Residue, then its C-alpha position, 0 to 999 in steps of 0.5 A: m498500499v502506498d501512503s501520500g508520503c510516498h506518493a507524493g514523493l513519486r510525483h515529485k521524482g516524476l516532474l524533477e525527472g521532466e524537469h531533467l527533459g526539459a519539461k514544466d508548466y502542467d496543467v491535468t484535468l480530470g473526469e471521472h468514475a468512480d465503483m464502491t464496495g464496502d473497503a475498497a475502492y477502484l478510481v477511473f479518471p480520463a485525462t488530458m495532461k499539458f504541459q510544455v518540453h523546449g517552448k512548445q505545448v504538448t497536449q497529450s488527450g484520451a490517457v486514464f488515470t485508475v487508483a485502485l483504494r483501501q478503507v483502513p482504519a484511518g481512512w481511504r489507501i492507495a492499494s494501486w495506480a495505473w498512468a496510460k499516456g493517450a496521443a501527444s499532439v505537438s503545437 
């Protein structure tokens, strides 16, 4: 199970890698679909991500962010997550 501190660390590492490659100014727009049963939840977020690479705007549409959650006594925790890239266009 990934706690919020670990999740924040993964996000930070991802942004640092993007910065290393010249990417910046990230903006992610999410839709939402959720299924919950007892102490488990499955969330699917259709996503569009926009960012700049070396001054060029990149738009990645058709991406999907999926999260599996488990409820524990302390609250909901991320059990697993995945990001599937969409198609990218550069302008």
